C-alpha positions in Angstrom: 0.1 0.0 -0.2 2.5 2.3 0.7 4.7 1.7 -2.3 2.1 1.9 -4.6 0.8 5.3 -2.4 4.0 6.8 -2.8 3.7 5.7 -6.6 0.4 7.7 -7.0 2.0 10.6 -5.9 5.0 10.8 -7.5 2.8 10.6 -10.5 0.2 13.3 -9.2 3.6 15.8 -8.8 4.8 15.3 -12.0 1.5 15.6 -13.7 -0.2 18.5 -11.2 2.6 20.6 -10.6 2.2 22.5 -13.8 -1.8 22.9 -13.1 -0.8 24.5 -10.0 0.8 27.6 -11.6 -1.9 29.9 -11.3 -2.8 29.0 -7.3 0.5 29.3 -6.3 1.0 32.5 -8.0 -2.2 33.9 -6.3 -0.5 33.2 -3.1 2.3 35.0 -3.7 0.1 38.2 -4.7 -1.7 37.4 -1.6 0.7 36.7 0.9 3.3 38.7 2.6 6.9 37.5 1.6 7.7 36.5 5.3 4.6 33.8 5.0 4.9 33.0 1.4 6.9 29.8 2.0 4.3 28.8 4.9 1.1 29.5 2.9 2.8 27.2 0.2 3.2 24.6 2.4 -0.5 24.5 3.4 -1.9 24.6 0.5 -0.1 22.0 -0.5 -0.7 19.6 1.9 -4.5 20.2 1.6 -3.6 19.8 -1.8 -1.6 16.2 -1.9 -4.2 15.4 0.8 -7.2 15.4 -1.6 -5.1 13.2 -4.5 -3.7 10.9 -1.7 -7.7 9.6 -1.1 -8.1 9.9 -4.9 -5.3 7.6 -5.5 -6.9 4.9 -2.9 -10.2 5.3 -4.1 -8.5 4.7 -7.9 -6.5 1.7 -6.5 -9.7 0.2 -5.1 -11.7 0.8 -8.6 -8.6 -0.4 -10.2 -9.0 -3.4 -8.4 -12.7 -3.9 -7.9 -12.7 -3.7 -12.7 -9.5 -6.3 -13.1 -10.9 -9.1 -10.9 -13.9 -8.8 -13.3 -11.9 -8.2 -16.6 -8.7 -10.8 -17.0 -7.8 -8.9 -20.2 -5.7 -6.0 -19.7 -6.3 -4.5 -22.8 -10.1 -4.3 -22.4 -9.6 -2.9 -18.9 -7.5 0.0 -20.7 -10.3 0.2 -22.9 -12.9 0.7 -20.1 -10.9 3.1 -18.8 -10.2 4.9 -22.0 -14.0 4.7 -22.2 -15.3 6.3 -19.2 -12.2 9.3 -19.5 -13.9 10.2 -22.8 -17.4 10.1 -21.5 -16.2 12.5 -18.7 -14.2 14.6 -20.8 -17.6 15.7 -22.7 -20.0 15.7 -19.8 -21.3 19.2 -18.1 -19.9 18.0 -14.8 -16.2 17.8 -15.8 -16.6 22.0 -17.2 -18.0 22.6 -13.2 -15.0 21.3 -12.1 -13.1 22.9 -14.6 -15.0 26.6 -14.3 -13.9 25.9 -10.5 -10.1 25.5 -10.8 -10.1 28.8 -12.0 -11.9 30.4 -8.4 -8.9 31.0 -6.1 -10.8 32.2 -2.9 -9.8 35.0 -0.7 -6.4 34.5 1.9 -6.1 36.2 4.8 -3.0 38.4 5.5 -2.1 37.5 9.2 -2.1 34.9 11.8 -4.0 31.6 12.2 -7.0 33.2 9.8 -4.1 33.1 6.6 -2.7 29.6 7.5 -6.6 28.1 7.6 -7.1 30.0 4.2 -4.5 28.7 2.8 -5.0 24.9 3.5 -8.8 25.9 2.6 -7.2 27.1 -0.3 -5.3 23.5 -1.2 -8.2 21.4 -0.1 -10.6 23.2 -2.1 -8.5 23.5 -5.3 -7.1 19.6 -4.9 -10.9 18.8 -4.9 -12.1 20.8 -7.7 -8.7 19.5 -9.8 -9.4 15.8 -9.3 -13.0 16.6 -10.0 -11.5 17.7 -13.3 -8.7 15.1 -13.8 -9.6 12.0 -12.3 -10.8 10.1 -15.6 -7.5 10.8 -17.3 -5.5 9.9 -14.1 -7.7 6.9 -14.2 -6.8 5.9 -17.9 -3.0 6.7 -17.9 -2.8 4.7 -14.4 -4.5 1.8 -16.1 -1.7 1.6 -18.5 1.2 -0.7 -17.9 3.1 -1.2 -21.3 2.9 2.5 -22.2 2.6 4.2 -18.7 4.6 6.8 -19.0 3.8 8.2 -22.7 -0.2 7.5 -21.4 1.6 10.4 -18.5 2.9 12.4 -20.8 0.2 12.7 -23.0 -2.8 12.8 -20.7 -0.3 15.9 -18.7 -0.5 17.7 -22.0 -4.4 17.4 -22.2 -5.4 18.5 -18.4 -2.9 22.1 -19.1 -4.0 22.6 -22.3 -7.6 22.2 -21.1 -6.4 24.5 -18.1 -5.4 27.6 -20.3 -9.5 27.9 -21.5 -11.7 30.2 -19.9 -14.0 29.8 -17.7 -17.3 28.6 -19.9 -21.3 27.3 -19.8 -21.1 23.4 -19.1 -22.5 21.2 -21.4 -22.0 18.3 -23.4 -18.9 18.9 -25.5 -15.5 18.4 -26.8 -12.7 20.2 -24.6 -8.5 20.3 -24.7 -7.5 23.3 -25.2 -8.6 25.9 -27.6 -6.8 28.7 -26.5 -3.5 26.7 -26.3 -4.4 25.5 -29.9 -4.9 29.5 -30.5 -1.4 30.4 -28.8 -0.1 28.3 -30.7 -1.2 29.1 -34.0 0.1 32.9 -33.6 3.2 31.6 -32.7 3.4 29.7 -35.6 2.4 32.5 -37.5 5.2 34.8 -35.9 7.9 32.3 -37.0 6.5 31.2 -40.1 8.2 32.2 -43.6 6.4 34.9 -45.4 4.9 32.9 -47.7 3.1 30.5 -44.8 2.2 33.1 -42.7 -1.4 34.5 -44.6 -2.2 30.7 -45.0 -2.0 30.2 -41.4 -3.9 33.1 -40.4 -7.0 32.1 -43.0 -7.0 29.2 -40.1 -7.6 31.0 -37.5 
């Protein structure tokens, strides 16, 4: 159990750290310089606590599924279908929207510590709600585990760049990131290619 938890937390750290740039910037802006390290640490305690519980639930779910399904490829197919359905669901968008909300933080004393901890718990909960299905899929891959983690991490980062929108059944996956890549391509493209790239935007 300890080794599985350590492996899960290592995967979470590798995949979720880029997603927490904005929350950490929020703490930096909202905290005095002598409290920033403490507030950051409390944020991470709350955030990791949520993902640790999610990791135990994920391992339990994988164990239940694997007992009923002996074929590993079928197990991957089930987790891929689950992730695909969750990706287009309204609840997924609700979780993504909440990931953009950063609660006000007190500046002094115990209130500041509790706010930083609650911020980590809140953000961890909504981040887990947004990403659990993709993480389940990545964790179910045994042969292509690293590649699956990298692909899922990229998708999660791209979709987090999109602004909040009305929940509904729709495809999502980083329209803002795609537009930024196109603009970058336009700026660096040869003169004859730039007009074609601009038309496709």
